[in-house]
N, C-alpha and C positions, 0 to 999 in steps of 0.2 A: 592604440586603448590602454587604458589603464592596468596593470596588474593584477591579480587574482589576489592579493592579500584581503583580507576580512575589511569591510570599510567601518572606522571610528562611528559613524552613524548614517542612516539610511541616508544615501544621496537621492536626488530629484527623480532619476529613472525609477529607483525603488519605490518611492511614492506613486509615482505614474503608474508602475506595475500594479500594486496593490489595487489601486481605483480599477486598474483594467480588469483583475481578477474578479472583483466583485461584480462586475458586469457580465463576464464570461462564467461566473457562477450561477448567476440568474437563468442566464442562456439554456448552459447544462441541465441545472434542475428543470426547467421548464420541459426541454427535450425528454429527459431522464421520465417525468413523470406521463407526458401524453402519448409517448410512444409506449409505452405498456398496456397490454390488452385487459389487465385485471390490475391496476394500481392501488385498490382498494383493499384487497388481499393481507396485504402487510400490517393493516391497522384492524381488519375485522377478523384476521384469524391468527395468523403468525403470532404478533405480539402479545395478543392473551393467551394463546396457548405456550408460548415460550415461557410468559412469566407463570403459568400454572405448570410447567414441566410436564405438559401432556404433547406437545408438539414431537416430531421425529428429531433422531439424533442424525448429524451431530449437533443441529441449531440450537437445542435445548441447553448446551453447553456455551453458549454464543449469548449472556443475557445483558450485556451491558448496555447495547443500544436501546434493545426495549425498556431498559430500567430508565434510561434518559427520556426515552418519550412519553412514558406514562408520569414521570416526574414534572417535565416540562408540562405536559397536559393539564396536571394538577392545580401545578402554580401558575399558569399564565390563564387558565380559564377557557384557553382555545376549544374547539373541536379536536377529536384527536386527530382528524385527516388535517386538520390547518397548523398543528403542533407539529406532526411529521412532516410536513412539506417545509414549514419553516426551518427544522433542525436539518433537514436533506440539504438544504442551501446552505446552511450555514458549515456543514461539515465537508461539502465541496469548497466553499471560499477557505477552510482553513486546511485544506488539504492543498492547494494551490498555494496560498501563501507558505505553509510550511516547506512545501518543495521548492520554493522561490530561494528561503532563507538558508536552508540547506544547501544549495548549492553556491550560494554566494560566500560559504566558506572558502572556497579556492578560486571562484570565478567572478568577473565583473557584472554588473547588474544587466547589461544586454546580454550577455551568455545566458544568465539566470533566465531573464526574461524569454528569452526565443527556446529554451529548453521547456519552461513550463508552460508556454503556449503551445508547444509542438504535443506534447502529454495532453494539453486540454481539449486539443483536436482530435486525437487519437480516442479519448475517452467514450464516444458514443459507439465503438464497435464493443463496448462492454455491455450495451443495453439490450442485450437477447433473451433475457427472462421475463416471463409475462408481468410479472410484478417485481417492484424495488426492494431487494432484501437490504433492509437497514443499516446495517454494519460496515457496506463496502467501502464508502468514503470514509470513515473512520478509520478502516483499516489504513488505507492510502496514507491520512494524516500523521498516525501514529508511527507508520514506518519512516516517512520522511522526518519526523521530529525526532523519533528513536536515534535515525542516521545521525541527524545534527549534533544531538547530543554524544553520542559514540566520538564523532569526529571532534567535536571542541572538547572532549575528555571531560564531561558534566556527568560524572557516574552515578551520583546519586539522583540527578534529573530523569538520568536513562533509567534507573530501578523504577522509579514512580511511572513513567511512561511504558516498560514494559510490564508492571502489575496490570495498568489498565488495557494496554493491548492484548494480555492473556484472557482478560474477560472478554474480549469481543471477537477471538479466532485464534485457534491453535498455530497457526502461521508465526504467530509473534515468537516463537521457538529460533525463526530464522533471524530476528533480531538479535537474541541472545548469540546465536552463531556469530554473526558479523561482529558485536563486542568481542566475542573471544578471537575472533579471525585479527583484528586489529592489536591485540593485548598479547597473543601468544609467544611472540618473538621478544617481547620487553624483558631483561633481567634484572634484578633477580624475579624468579616467579613469586615470590612471596610478596611482592608488589599489587599483584593483581589476582592472584589464584582465591585468595578469600573471597576477594567479592564476586569470582566468577562461580564459587561454590554457594553464595549466598543468592547470586542473581538464579541460579538453577533451581536453587531449592526453591525461591519464591514463586518461579513458574511451576514448578512440579506442583506445590501446594495447590495452585489455582487450579491446575488440569485435574489432579485429583479430587480435589474439593468438590468441585462442580458435579464431578461424577458421583461422588459420594451423596449429596445432596438430591440429586433426581435419580439415581440409579444409573446402573452401567447398561446401557442399550446398544446393542450392535449395529453396526452400519458398515456397508463396504468401504474400505477404505483404498484397494488395487482396483482402478478402473481401465487400464491401459487397453485392455481386450475391447472393452466397449467404446473406446477413444479411437481406437484403429477402426471400428468399424464407420463411426461417425466420419472417419477421414476418407471412407471410400465415396467419390463425388458422383459416382456412377451406379449405385445401388437405388433400385427403384422401390427396394421397399422400405428405405429409411426416409421421412419426412425430410423433403427437398430442403426447408429452411434449416433444420439441424446440420445437414451436408454442408450447407453455406456458412453455420454459425462456427461450425466446425474448423474453418480456417481463418477465422477473423484474428486467431493469434499470432498469425504468420506478418499480416501488414502492422499489427499492433505494435510488435515486438522485433520484428524482421530488421528493419534499419537502426533501431536504437542498437540492438543486440551487436548488429554487425560494426556500428561505429564505438561500440565500448569494447569489443575485442580489439579494433585497430587501436583503440587510445590506451588501454591496458598493456600494451608493449610498447609503449613511447618510455623512452629512458626518463622523462622528466615527468610523466605523470605522478599525481599524489599517490604515495603508498597506499593510502585509505583506498582509492580508485579500483586497485588493482584488486584487493581484498575483496571489494564490495562487489565486484564483477566474477569472481569466483563464486559468492556465496550466490550472486544472482543467476548463474548458470545451475547449481544444486536448486535453488529454488523453483525456478522455470522448471526444471526436469521431473523434482517432485510433484509439482501443480499437475503437470501433463498426464502424469502416472496415478495421481491420487484423487484429482478432482477432475468433474466434467469437461471435456473440452468443448462443448456448446455454450460453457458459461464462462467465457474470457475474462469476466470482472474479477476473477481469482488470481488473475495475473498482474493485476494493479502492482502489487508491492516492488514488481519489478522493474517500474522506472527508477525508483529512488536508487536502487541497485545499479542497475546501468548505468544509470545519467553520469557520474563523476567522471567515470572512463572514456564515456561518447563525448562530452564536453572538452576533455583532454586532447582529443582528437580533432574536433572542431576549431578549436582555437589554438592549435599549434602553432599558428606563424604569430600569435601575439606573446608580449614579452610578459613573462612571469618570473618574476625574480623572488617569491618569498611565500609560497605557498605550504600551508602546514601539511606535515607528512600524515 
């Protein structure tokens, strides 16, 4: 098998993979829409109220997807629902392609294809909401693209991705943490510290600016107690579906997390993979404490954080002579 050095141009298998991702994106988008009990809620209620600043927190502080939906609806002349479905499809496809290209930083096309298709196969475990949350797949795309920019040391591109991601969801802070984790050992610190301050300030400006625009609205941040109740599989007082959904994170991330743990311990694993794995553990732990466990969609960014280390273990027998650290 070829080594993990980045290809000068896409291989034939890369092109085949992108075609496959287009078909897979259609399948996921179809299932994602038709499995919901109330798919129109996103367009009839969520988007208009987020744009008006009247929806509940923290969703009013996540305006990017509603902005895009509104703009595309106006420019395309499509109905709001048709525009939303097409954008949802595009976001899924972008997330799959970004994830594949990100893994190609270290691994051959076959490994990247296998990992991306595995992620796609597990994504239906996130379809637990009664309506599709617009920013979900944008978040996955931003995490994969942002991690790619970090791994390739494209700092200015990373800054642009971070800015967009911060308009989509506050978990973009973990992208900033990943960037810092990959740079903190570099010497002299003057090479990276000014950019760290700049990126951190930009994220804080967006975070605070959105709250200044819409007013600071309180919401529950720590939900570990509620999550532990959902994990009680025999409590008849809790909706059986919620008791089931509460365990979906385990099949979704259990094997990827275990593989990543094994891969991060390998001597020849990319240094980036080890750091991303640690950030992934922090992200997963924080999500299980601060987000509802019955909505495993919030854990999607763990895939790009765990995947480099997981593939280090899966491809351990392959010749890898020139991986970037």
